[in-house]
N, C-alpha and C positions, 0 to 999 in steps of 0.2 A: 504494500500500500504506500509506504513512504517512497519507494522507488518510483511508483507511478506518479505521485505528486511532484517529485523532483523532475521527472521527465516533462511534465506539463509546464512547469515553471521555466525550464530550459527552452521549450519550444515556443512559448508565447511571444517573447521578444523578437524571435526570428520571424514569426508569422506577421507581426505588426511593423517590421522594419520597412522604412521607406527607401525606395530607390533614389539615386541622386536626382533624377529627373522629377520624381514626385515631390521631393523636398524643395526643389527650386520652384516648382509650380505652386505648391501650397504656400510657400513663403510670399510669392508675388500676390496670390489671392488674399493672404492675410493683410498685406499693406493696403490693398484696394478696399478692404472691409473695415479697416480701423477707423473709429470715429474720433478723429483728432488725436494728435500726439505731440510730444516735445522730446527731441533727442539731443543730448549733449555729446559732442564728439571732438576729437583732435585729429588734425590732418598734417601729414608730413609729405613734403614735395622734394624730390631729389632729382637733380639735373645731370644728364650725361656729360662728362668732361668738365664739370664745374665743382669747385670746392664748397659751394654754398648749399645749405639745406634750409628750407623754409618750414617752420612749424606754425600752425594756426589752430585756434579754437573756434568752433562753429556751433550754432544751434539750428536745428531743423524743426520748423513748426509746421503742423497741418491743423488749421482751425477746425472746430466742430462742424459737422455737416449742417448745411442749410436745409430747411424744410422745402419740399417740392409739392406740386399738385399730386393728388392721390393716384393718378394714372402714370406717374413717373417715379423713377427711383431717386433717392436723395442725391443731392449734388455732392460728388466726391471732393474731399478737401484737397486743395492744391498746396504743394509744399512751398514754404518760404524759408530762405536760408539767410541767417544773420552771421556775418563774418565777425569774429571777435578778435582776440589778442593775436598780434602778428609778431613772430620772433624769427630773425634770420641768424643762422649759425654758419660761420666759416670753419669748415672741417679740415682745411689744408693750410699750406704755407703761402698761398697766393693772396696776400692781404690787399693787393691793389685791384683785385678782380671785382667788378661791379656786381651788385646784387641783381639777379635776374628779375625781370618783370613777370608777374604771374596773373593770368586771368583764371577765375575759379568757375569752370563750367558746371552747370547743373547736372550734366550727364555723369560727372565724377562724384559730386558731393551728395547727391540724393537720387531720386528716381527709382527707389527700390520696388515699386509696383510694376516696373517694366523689365525686371531682371530675367523673366522667362520669355521675353519676346526676341525674335530673330536668332534663336539658339540653334547652333549646329551640333554641338556635343557638350556633355556634362560628365565630369570624372571626379569621383571621390578620391582625394589624395591624402587624407589623414584626419586627425581630430585634435582638438586642443580646448582647454578651459580658459575662458576669458572673463574678466571682471565686468559686471554690469550692476549698477546701483550698489556697489560694495560687496557683491556676492559673486562667487565663481560659477559660471554657467558652461556646461559641456557644449561644444560646437563641432559640427562636421565641416570639413574643409572641402569645398567644391571648386574645381577649375572649370570654367565655362568658356567655350569658344562661340563667338557670334558670327553671323554673316557679315560680309564687308559693309561698312557704312557708306551712305551716299551723301552727296552734297546737301540735299534737302533734309536728310535724316542722319546726322552724324551721331555715332555711338561707339563705345569701345568695342574692339574686335576680340578682346579676351579680358577676363577678370577672374580673380580668385576671391571667393566669399567664405567667411566663417559664419555658419548659420546654426542657430539653436533649433534642434528638431522639436523640442517641446514647446518653444515659444513661437517658432516660425518667424524669427527676427534675424536680420543681418547684424552681427556685432562687429564685423571688420571686413574690409575689402581692399584688395590691392589691384592696380591696373596701370597700364601705360597709356597716357593720353596727353594731348597737346596742352601746353601752358600759355600758348600765344595764338593770336589770330593769323600769324604768318606761317605759311606752309613750309618755309625753308628752315624753321627752327625745330630742332629735334624735340620729340615729346619727352615728358618727364615721367618718373615713377611716383604714383600717388598711393598713399596708405591712409585709409580713413578708419578710425576705431571709435565705436560708439561706447561712451562711458556711462551714460545714464539714459533711461527711457521712462517717460511718464505718459499716461493715457487719460483721456477725458479730463484733462486739466484745463481750466480757463486760460486761454492764451493771453499774452500781454496786450495792453491797451493799443499799442501801436499796430499790432497785427489786426485787431478788430477794426481799426480805423482805415486800414489800407484800401478797401473798396471805395472809400469816400475821398481819398486823396488823389488829386489829379496827377501827381508825380512829375509836374513840370518844374524844372530848375533853371533859373536864369544865371548865366555865367557873366556877372557884371564886370569881371576883370578883363573881358575881351572888348567891351564897348569902348569905341574910340580908337582902337588899334588899327593900323593899316592891315588890310586883309592880305594874307600871304598869297603870292601869285602862284599859279600852277598852269600846266598845259597837259591835257589828256584827251584821247580821242573819244568821241561819242559812239553810240552803237552802230552808226553808219560809217565810222572810220574817220570822220572829219575832226580836225584838231580844234579843241576848245581851250582858249587861253584867257584867263581872267582879266589880265591887263588890257586886252583888246576890247573889253566891255566897259572900260572907264567912261563915265558920263551917263551910264544907265544904272538903275537899281537892280541888284542881283540877289536872288534868293537861292541858297544852297540847302538841299534836303538830303541828309545822309541816312541811308537805309539799307535793308537787305531783305531778300525774299524769305529768309528764315526767321525774321523778326516779326512776331505777332503784332505788337503795337504799331510797327511801321505800316503794316498792311491795313490796320484799322484807320490810320491817318491818311492813307493814300487817296481816297476820294476827295478829301479836303485839298490836297496838293493839286489834284487834277482840276478841281473847280477853280482854284486860284490861277492856274495856267490859262483857262478860258476867260476868266473875269478881267485879267490884266493884259490880255493880248493887245498889242498895239499901243501900249501906254509906257513905252521905254522901260519895261521891266523884263529882265531875263530870269527865268526860273530853270534851274538844273537840279535834277535828282542825281545824287552821287551814290551809286550802289557798290557794296563790297563784293558783289558777285561777278564772276567772269562774264564777259560780254555775250558769249554764245548762250550761256545758261539764262541770263536775265532777258535776252531778246526773245527766246523761246517762251519763257514764263510770261512775259508781258502779252505776247500774242495769244497764248492759251487762255489767259484770264481777262482778255479784252480790255487791257489798260493801255493808255497812251501817254507817255511822259518823256520830255526831253531828258535823256539819261546819259550819264558818264559812268564808265566802269572803272573802279579803283580797287582791283583785287589785291594789289600789293600795299594798299593803305598809305600810299604816298600823300594824297591830299588830306585824308583823315588824320594822319600824323602831323601835318602842317597845322591843322586846326585843333589838335589835341582832343580829338573826339574820343570820349571815354564810354559813351553809351549811345544807343540809337533807339528811336529816331532823334536826330539832332538837326536843328534848323538854324542857319546863320544868314542874317540879313545884312547886306553890304550897300552902303549909300553911293551916290553918284561920285563922291570924292574918293572912293576906294577904301573907306574905313568901315569897320563893323558897327552897325547900328543896334542890332539885337542878336542874342545868342541863346537859344532855348534847347534844353535837353528834356525829352519826354513828349507826350502827345499834347500839342498846342491846339487850342480851338481856332476855328477859322476867323472868328471875330477879333481875337487878339492879334493874329497875323495881319489882318486887314488894317487895323488901326496903325500898326507899325509901318506897313507898306505905304499907306496913304500919306503918312508923315514923311517918309523917305522920298516919295515921288514929288512932293511939294517943295522940297529943299534941294 
């Protein structure tokens, strides 16, 4: 009898064991079903051939679900990432080496609900206990290979996850991914470790207020500066030089087809092109996308904009563009009159444009 009971106890864990694919899928489903959470994490970024290592503390919020009509499912919480303490460490002897610039893409820091998408293979490579909320939690280590990313849908092509099978939570992940918008810069190795996890906790007030914040930032330090000159081809191959437009009012709209707020703002920009046609106003949209891709995209989506392609970020670097959409208004004298970051209303742009046209 004792032998039979022992045999049952030995068999049960095996019968309920999850395959690596099942564990990955159930973890993704868990994140989609979570009703709000707050994760505290630390991030390490290591650069190939560099003596610098960047450490960051981040917090990932997902607000509580909003109520929806009875015939619809609740609106899933979208993740909001707050970048905290930044600490750069020089691990070598090259003290004169500059600290690398780092962009923190959401594909690296969060997006756990999508870890089972575009999967080619999953392999269990080991196990380890990690600290979460001060307690050690057993984790399975899964190496996941993904299908190649596309321009419109960039994602890591491989990642390693430390996943708790009992909690269906990712407690750590490592991957190689870009740290820069420049394609010629080598990707870095990222390690994200979740230290704390809290659920159904009321989010901070600034998170609750985010839907009501326009997000527009005025960069006053640019107003009055001479606008940096540039020369780039438009989508038809003709050269556009800013200095040749002196005497006209010029509006520059920095955007990308992968930027949601940019696409929301696009009808406003198109309307302005029509409204100010023939009024000594030149409007140019400056896209970060390659010319062939954006030309095809504009045609497919029935958009028409005077467009310059800046895939090497030459112009955006001149104007120190740190986020898109960004709009820069340049007066007849070649100086910056307005500089907005974020979605700007048509009324605000029109007031500034009318003032610039009259002077």
